[in-house]
MMTF fields as JSON, N, C-alpha, C and O atoms, coordinates in Angstrom:
{
  "mmtfVersion": "1.0.0",
  "mmtfProducer": "UNKNOWN",
  "numBonds": 303,
  "numAtoms": 304,
  "numGroups": 76,
  "numChains": 1,
  "numModels": 1,
  "chainsPerModel": [1],
  "groupsPerChain": [76],
  "chainIdList": ["A"],
  "bondAtomList": [4, 2, 8, 6, 12, 10, 16, 14, 20, 18, 24, 22, 28, 26, 32, 30, 36, 34, 40, 38, 44, 42, 48, 46, 52, 50, 56, 54, 60, 58, 64, 62, 68, 66, 72, 70, 76, 74, 80, 78, 84, 82, 88, 86, 92, 90, 96, 94, 100, 98, 104, 102, 108, 106, 112, 110, 116, 114, 120, 118, 124, 122, 128, 126, 132, 130, 136, 134, 140, 138, 144, 142, 148, 146, 152, 150, 156, 154, 160, 158, 164, 162, 168, 166, 172, 170, 176, 174, 180, 178, 184, 182, 188, 186, 192, 190, 196, 194, 200, 198, 204, 202, 208, 206, 212, 210, 216, 214, 220, 218, 224, 222, 228, 226, 232, 230, 236, 234, 240, 238, 244, 242, 248, 246, 252, 250, 256, 254, 260, 258, 264, 262, 268, 266, 272, 270, 276, 274, 280, 278, 284, 282, 288, 286, 292, 290, 296, 294, 300, 298],
  "bondOrderList": [1, 1, 1, 1, 1, 1, 1, 1, 1, 1, 1, 1, 1, 1, 1, 1, 1, 1, 1, 1, 1, 1, 1, 1, 1, 1, 1, 1, 1, 1, 1, 1, 1, 1, 1, 1, 1, 1, 1, 1, 1, 1, 1, 1, 1, 1, 1, 1, 1, 1, 1, 1, 1, 1, 1, 1, 1, 1, 1, 1, 1, 1, 1, 1, 1, 1, 1, 1, 1, 1, 1, 1, 1, 1, 1],
  "groupList": [{"groupName": "MET", "atomNameList": ["N", "CA", "C", "O"], "elementList": ["N", "C", "C", "O"], "formalChargeList": [0, 0, 0, 0], "bondAtomList": [1, 0, 2, 1, 3, 2], "bondOrderList": [1, 1, 2], "singleLetterCode": "M", "chemCompType": "L-PEPTIDE LINKING"}, {"groupName": "ASP", "atomNameList": ["N", "CA", "C", "O"], "elementList": ["N", "C", "C", "O"], "formalChargeList": [0, 0, 0, 0], "bondAtomList": [1, 0, 2, 1, 3, 2], "bondOrderList": [1, 1, 2], "singleLetterCode": "D", "chemCompType": "L-PEPTIDE LINKING"}, {"groupName": "THR", "atomNameList": ["N", "CA", "C", "O"], "elementList": ["N", "C", "C", "O"], "formalChargeList": [0, 0, 0, 0], "bondAtomList": [1, 0, 2, 1, 3, 2], "bondOrderList": [1, 1, 2], "singleLetterCode": "T", "chemCompType": "L-PEPTIDE LINKING"}, {"groupName": "ILE", "atomNameList": ["N", "CA", "C", "O"], "elementList": ["N", "C", "C", "O"], "formalChargeList": [0, 0, 0, 0], "bondAtomList": [1, 0, 2, 1, 3, 2], "bondOrderList": [1, 1, 2], "singleLetterCode": "I", "chemCompType": "L-PEPTIDE LINKING"}, {"groupName": "GLN", "atomNameList": ["N", "CA", "C", "O"], "elementList": ["N", "C", "C", "O"], "formalChargeList": [0, 0, 0, 0], "bondAtomList": [1, 0, 2, 1, 3, 2], "bondOrderList": [1, 1, 2], "singleLetterCode": "Q", "chemCompType": "L-PEPTIDE LINKING"}, {"groupName": "LYS", "atomNameList": ["N", "CA", "C", "O"], "elementList": ["N", "C", "C", "O"], "formalChargeList": [0, 0, 0, 0], "bondAtomList": [1, 0, 2, 1, 3, 2], "bondOrderList": [1, 1, 2], "singleLetterCode": "K", "chemCompType": "L-PEPTIDE LINKING"}, {"groupName": "ARG", "atomNameList": ["N", "CA", "C", "O"], "elementList": ["N", "C", "C", "O"], "formalChargeList": [0, 0, 0, 0], "bondAtomList": [1, 0, 2, 1, 3, 2], "bondOrderList": [1, 1, 2], "singleLetterCode": "R", "chemCompType": "L-PEPTIDE LINKING"}, {"groupName": "LEU", "atomNameList": ["N", "CA", "C", "O"], "elementList": ["N", "C", "C", "O"], "formalChargeList": [0, 0, 0, 0], "bondAtomList": [1, 0, 2, 1, 3, 2], "bondOrderList": [1, 1, 2], "singleLetterCode": "L", "chemCompType": "L-PEPTIDE LINKING"}, {"groupName": "GLU", "atomNameList": ["N", "CA", "C", "O"], "elementList": ["N", "C", "C", "O"], "formalChargeList": [0, 0, 0, 0], "bondAtomList": [1, 0, 2, 1, 3, 2], "bondOrderList": [1, 1, 2], "singleLetterCode": "E", "chemCompType": "L-PEPTIDE LINKING"}, {"groupName": "HIS", "atomNameList": ["N", "CA", "C", "O"], "elementList": ["N", "C", "C", "O"], "formalChargeList": [0, 0, 0, 0], "bondAtomList": [1, 0, 2, 1, 3, 2], "bondOrderList": [1, 1, 2], "singleLetterCode": "H", "chemCompType": "L-PEPTIDE LINKING"}, {"groupName": "PRO", "atomNameList": ["N", "CA", "C", "O"], "elementList": ["N", "C", "C", "O"], "formalChargeList": [0, 0, 0, 0], "bondAtomList": [1, 0, 2, 1, 3, 2], "bondOrderList": [1, 1, 2], "singleLetterCode": "P", "chemCompType": "L-PEPTIDE LINKING"}, {"groupName": "SER", "atomNameList": ["N", "CA", "C", "O"], "elementList": ["N", "C", "C", "O"], "formalChargeList": [0, 0, 0, 0], "bondAtomList": [1, 0, 2, 1, 3, 2], "bondOrderList": [1, 1, 2], "singleLetterCode": "S", "chemCompType": "L-PEPTIDE LINKING"}, {"groupName": "TYR", "atomNameList": ["N", "CA", "C", "O"], "elementList": ["N", "C", "C", "O"], "formalChargeList": [0, 0, 0, 0], "bondAtomList": [1, 0, 2, 1, 3, 2], "bondOrderList": [1, 1, 2], "singleLetterCode": "Y", "chemCompType": "L-PEPTIDE LINKING"}, {"groupName": "ASN", "atomNameList": ["N", "CA", "C", "O"], "elementList": ["N", "C", "C", "O"], "formalChargeList": [0, 0, 0, 0], "bondAtomList": [1, 0, 2, 1, 3, 2], "bondOrderList": [1, 1, 2], "singleLetterCode": "N", "chemCompType": "L-PEPTIDE LINKING"}, {"groupName": "VAL", "atomNameList": ["N", "CA", "C", "O"], "elementList": ["N", "C", "C", "O"], "formalChargeList": [0, 0, 0, 0], "bondAtomList": [1, 0, 2, 1, 3, 2], "bondOrderList": [1, 1, 2], "singleLetterCode": "V", "chemCompType": "L-PEPTIDE LINKING"}, {"groupName": "ALA", "atomNameList": ["N", "CA", "C", "O"], "elementList": ["N", "C", "C", "O"], "formalChargeList": [0, 0, 0, 0], "bondAtomList": [1, 0, 2, 1, 3, 2], "bondOrderList": [1, 1, 2], "singleLetterCode": "A", "chemCompType": "L-PEPTIDE LINKING"}, {"groupName": "GLY", "atomNameList": ["N", "CA", "C", "O"], "elementList": ["N", "C", "C", "O"], "formalChargeList": [0, 0, 0, 0], "bondAtomList": [1, 0, 2, 1, 3, 2], "bondOrderList": [1, 1, 2], "singleLetterCode": "G", "chemCompType": "PEPTIDE LINKING"}],
  "groupTypeList": [0, 1, 2, 2, 3, 4, 3, 1, 5, 5, 2, 6, 1, 5, 7, 5, 8, 7, 5, 3, 9, 10, 5, 8, 11, 12, 13, 13, 14, 14, 8, 6, 7, 7, 15, 7, 6, 3, 1, 8, 8, 8, 7, 11, 8, 8, 2, 3, 6, 1, 3, 8, 4, 11, 7, 8, 1, 14, 5, 15, 16, 6, 2, 7, 11, 0, 4, 8, 14, 5, 4, 6, 7, 5, 3, 5],
  "groupIdList": [1, 2, 3, 4, 5, 6, 7, 8, 9, 10, 11, 12, 13, 14, 15, 16, 17, 18, 19, 20, 21, 22, 23, 24, 25, 26, 27, 28, 29, 30, 31, 32, 33, 34, 35, 36, 37, 38, 39, 40, 41, 42, 43, 44, 45, 46, 47, 48, 49, 50, 51, 52, 53, 54, 55, 56, 57, 58, 59, 60, 61, 62, 63, 64, 65, 66, 67, 68, 69, 70, 71, 72, 73, 74, 75, 76],
  "secStructList": [7, 7, 7, 7, 7, 7, 7, 7, 2, 2, 2, 2, 2, 2, 2, 6, 6, 6, 7, 1, 1, 6, 6, 7, 7, 2, 2, 2, 2, 2, 2, 2, 2, 2, 2, 6, 7, 7, 7, 7, 7, 7, 7, 7, 1, 2, 2, 2, 2, 2, 2, 2, 2, 2, 2, 2, 2, 2, 2, 6, 6, 7, 7, 7, 7, 2, 2, 2, 2, 2, 2, 2, 6, 6, 7, 7],
  "xCoordList": [-33.172, -32.393, -30.788, -30.093, -30.488, -29.793, -28.091, -27.916, -27.545, -25.817, -24.899, -25.263, -23.871, -22.615, -21.471, -21.07, -21.174, -20.145, -19.05, -19.228, -17.057, -16.234, -16.101, -16.8, -15.277, -14.806, -13.856, -13.738, -13.045, -11.564, -12.397, -13.459, -11.375, -11.327, -11.706, -12.713, -10.91, -10.443, -12.136, -12.77, -12.113, -13.087, -14.676, -15.25, -15.057, -16.169, -16.528, -17.566, -15.138, -14.846, -15.492, -16.182, -15.135, -15.325, -16.961, -17.52, -17.598, -19.23, -19.413, -20.053, -18.805, -19.58, -19.182, -19.54, -18.495, -18.358, -19.612, -19.693, -20.324, -21.259, -22.561, -23.372, -22.773, -23.848, -24.677, -24.108, -26.319, -26.669, -27.183, -27.322, -27.453, -27.433, -26.687, -26.374, -26.507, -25.903, -26.27, -25.452, -27.784, -28.455, -28.526, -28.958, -28.326, -28.708, -27.474, -26.322, -28.779, -27.803, -26.594, -26.7, -25.441, -24.44, -25.36, -25.058, -26.454, -27.331, -27.666, -27.264, -28.405, -28.362, -27.923, -28.165, -26.651, -25.61, -24.706, -24.095, -24.752, -24.731, -25.67, -25.306, -26.267, -28.033, -27.787, -27.952, -27.373, -27.589, -26.401, -26.382, -25.327, -23.842, -24.748, -25.05, -25.109, -25.25, -26.06, -25.82, -27.029, -27.946, -27.526, -28.141, -26.172, -25.632, -24.735, -24.358, -24.504, -23.635, -23.734, -24.704, -22.366, -21.799, -23.206, -23.553, -23.766, -24.928, -23.823, -22.821, -24.568, -24.094, -24.359, -24.039, -25.33, -25.946, -24.917, -24.146, -25.169, -23.838, -24.443, -25.659, -23.63, -23.668, -24.312, -24.036, -25.205, -26.05, -25.316, -24.303, -25.148, -24.097, -24.454, -23.762, -25.131, -25.896, -24.788, -24.292, -24.703, -23.875, -22.376, -21.675, -22.119, -20.707, -20.298, -19.525, -20.965, -21.069, -20.808, -19.698, -21.839, -21.706, -20.205, -19.309, -20.229, -18.483, -17.74, -16.646, -17.6, -16.196, -16.383, -15.29, -17.491, -17.515, -17.121, -16.66, -17.4, -17.154, -15.248, -14.495, -14.989, -13.147, -12.851, -12.324, -13.073, -12.841, -12.583, -11.458, -13.814, -14.153, -12.901, -12.342, -12.75, -11.8, -10.047, -9.106, -10.202, -9.013, -8.304, -7.11, -9.576, -9.38, -9.664, -9.678, -9.829, -9.976, -11.132, -11.124, -12.268, -13.431, -14.378, -15.557, -13.356, -14.225, -14.762, -14.292, -15.678, -15.621, -15.25, -15.445, -14.56, -14.685, -15.895, -16.936, -15.805, -16.681, -17.388, -18.586, -16.283, -16.905, -17.46, -18.49, -16.613, -17.645, -18.663, -19.593, -19.231, -20.539, -21.738, -22.79, -20.949, -21.914, -22.394, -23.593, -21.363, -21.735, -22.521, -23.295, -22.322, -22.993, -24.813, -25.879, -24.338, -26.35, -26.445, -27.218, -25.111, -26.143, -26.145, -27.051, -25.306, -25.341, -24.548, -23.56, -24.545, -23.798, -22.774, -22.456],
  "yCoordList": [-40.552, -41.817, -41.315, -40.407, -42.166, -41.865, -41.763, -42.359, -41.138, -41.068, -41.534, -41.285, -42.124, -42.527, -41.54, -41.38, -41.025, -40.376, -40.485, -40.742, -40.179, -40.577, -39.554, -38.639, -39.297, -37.887, -38.76, -39.94, -37.351, -38.184, -38.081, -37.679, -38.592, -38.749, -37.927, -37.918, -37.316, -36.201, -34.538, -33.754, -34.755, -34.488, -34.971, -34.067, -36.262, -36.5, -35.954, -35.559, -36.164, -35.816, -34.686, -34.605, -33.363, -32.011, -32.183, -31.969, -32.61, -32.648, -33.067, -32.295, -34.537, -34.594, -33.57, -33.596, -32.9, -31.767, -30.711, -29.633, -30.944, -29.158, -30.456, -29.843, -31.472, -31.912, -31.212, -31.024, -30.716, -30.221, -31.498, -31.21, -32.573, -33.712, -34.833, -35.017, -35.583, -37.122, -38.003, -38.622, -38.004, -38.448, -37.563, -38.1, -36.785, -35.6, -36.658, -37.091, -36.603, -37.054, -36.179, -34.953, -36.807, -35.981, -35.286, -34.136, -35.909, -34.956, -33.453, -32.306, -33.934, -32.276, -31.322, -30.118, -32.512, -31.244, -30.412, -29.362, -30.958, -30.669, -29.857, -29.403, -29.858, -29.377, -27.916, -26.892, -27.889, -26.44, -25.685, -24.606, -26.416, -25.657, -25.28, -24.093, -25.619, -25.113, -24.123, -22.994, -24.162, -23.081, -21.241, -20.175, -21.714, -20.996, -19.941, -18.826, -20.631, -20.755, -18.647, -17.896, -18.417, -16.809, -16.591, -17.509, -15.418, -15.197, -14.59, -13.907, -15.242, -15.104, -14.231, -14.342, -12.97, -12.093, -10.716, -10.168, -10.5, -8.866, -7.912, -7.949, -6.902, -5.771, -4.701, -4.672, -3.845, -2.851, -1.789, -1.918, -1.019, 0.13, 1.468, 2.463, 1.284, 1.79, 1.683, 2.516, 0.233, -0.439, -0.629, -1.002, -0.367, -0.22, 1.065, 1.022, 2.38, 3.359, 3.248, 3.369, 3.056, 3.401, 2.423, 3.002, 1.003, 0.323, 1.214, 1.154, 2.1, 3.066, 4.147, 4.698, 4.955, 5.72, 5.403, 6.014, 4.748, 3.857, 3.428, 3.808, 2.934, 2.816, 4.313, 4.736, 5.507, 6.782, 7.004, 7.32, 6.836, 7.81, 6.711, 7.2, 5.184, 4.504, 5.136, 5.165, 5.518, 6.128, 7.117, 7.385, 7.774, 9.752, 9.581, 10.678, 8.607, 8.279, 8.855, 9.431, 9.035, 9.003, 8.459, 8.386, 7.758, 6.225, 6.444, 7.512, 5.922, 6.51, 5.088, 4.013, 5.238, 3.655, 3.167, 3.618, 2.28, 1.502, 2.482, 2.662, 3.049, 4.043, 5.071, 5.583, 5.559, 7.082, 6.43, 7.182, 5.364, 5.293, 5.299, 5.926, 4.176, 3.811, 5.296, 5.576, 6.281, 7.387, 8.439, 9.24, 8.411, 9.039, 8.57, 9.185, 6.995, 6.393, 5.89, 5.009, 6.89, 6.429, 5.048, 4.688, 4.442, 2.952, 2.979, 3.606, 2.192, 1.363, 0.684, -0.02],
  "zCoordList": [-12.028, -12.159, -11.528, -11.983, -10.415, -9.264, -10.645, -11.708, -10.187, -10.817, -9.461, -8.311, -9.738, -8.732, -9.389, -10.542, -8.27, -8.746, -7.873, -6.683, -8.737, -7.549, -7.024, -7.457, -6.021, -4.913, -4.281, -3.949, -4.25, -3.569, -1.687, -1.211, -1.28, 0.121, 1.051, 1.759, 0.991, 1.315, 0.819, 1.525, -0.257, -0.758, 0.494, 1.102, 0.626, 0.921, 2.681, 3.21, 3.2, 4.288, 4.719, 5.735, 3.521, 3.292, 3.543, 4.619, 2.331, 2.431, 3.828, 4.543, 4.52, 5.653, 7.034, 8.212, 6.444, 7.668, 7.174, 7.763, 6.381, 5.985, 6.677, 7.371, 6.642, 7.069, 8.214, 9.289, 8.006, 9.13, 9.906, 11.094, 9.685, 10.616, 9.881, 8.705, 11.146, 10.726, 9.567, 8.887, 9.376, 8.352, 7.213, 6.193, 7.159, 5.998, 4.46, 4.43, 3.384, 2.209, 1.562, 1.565, 1.007, 0.388, -0.766, -1.083, -1.405, -2.478, -1.646, -1.841, -0.843, 0.262, 0.334, 0.255, 0.633, 0.898, -0.456, -0.256, -1.537, -2.423, -3.609, -4.694, -3.325, -3.408, -2.737, -3.401, -1.352, -0.889, -1.247, -1.839, -0.792, -1.688, -3.174, -3.049, -4.051, -5.875, -5.2, -5.629, -4.195, -4.524, -3.863, -3.83, -3.437, -2.789, -3.598, -3.236, -4.816, -6.171, -6.49, -6.586, -6.551, -6.684, -7.913, -8.656, -7.912, -9.266, -9.953, -9.738, -11.034, -12.224, -13.461, -14.645, -12.488, -13.347, -13.57, -12.783, -14.613, -14.435, -13.703, -13.518, -13.177, -12.474, -13.536, -14.735, -12.875, -13.629, -14.13, -13.442, -14.699, -14.657, -13.634, -13.416, -13.364, -11.752, -10.391, -9.633, -10.53, -9.512, -9.47, -8.529, -10.417, -11.625, -10.828, -9.871, -11.37, -11.033, -8.922, -8.403, -8.288, -7.367, -6.615, -6.001, -6.831, -6.102, -6.881, -6.319, -7.922, -8.195, -7.588, -7.453, -6.993, -6.328, -4.293, -3.329, -4.464, -3.103, -3.094, -2.197, -3.8, -3.8, -3.931, -2.902, -5.136, -4.949, -3.743, -3.357, -2.819, -1.433, -0.204, 0.778, -0.675, 0.185, 0.046, 0.84, -1.166, -1.407, -1.227, -1.092, -1.257, -1.111, 0.812, 1.37, 1.563, 3.167, 3.286, 4.374, 2.678, 3.122, 3.58, 3.235, 5.033, 5.39, 6.537, 6.93, 7.498, 9.065, 9.772, 9.205, 11.389, 12.1, 12.346, 11.868, 13.06, 13.689, 14.678, 14.899, 15.193, 16.406, 15.928, 16.365, 14.709, 14.338, 13.772, 14.066, 13.035, 12.963, 14.334, 14.461, 15.366, 15.887, 16.774, 16.753, 17.592, 17.562, 16.667, 17.191, 15.47, 14.851, 14.782, 14.831, 14.631, 14.878, 16.288, 16.663, 17.436, 18.474, 19.124, 19.875, 18.87, 19.38, 19.969, 19.587, 21.449, 22.075, 22.028, 22.987]
}
């Protein structure tokens, strides 16, 4: 069953810009956007600890510039 929804012209124009090809339906555009939605799964304790450790490293200045990373990996 199809359903009609009302959207602002500005919203429609934004959806139109997101079309992969001119004949793509707005339904397909919306489906693609929904597939990209943010994962609502909670972070594991391990992931939270890793993020906290990374933030501590940044605050303590334990970071590398892109140039330093390239040198260490021997990338030009």
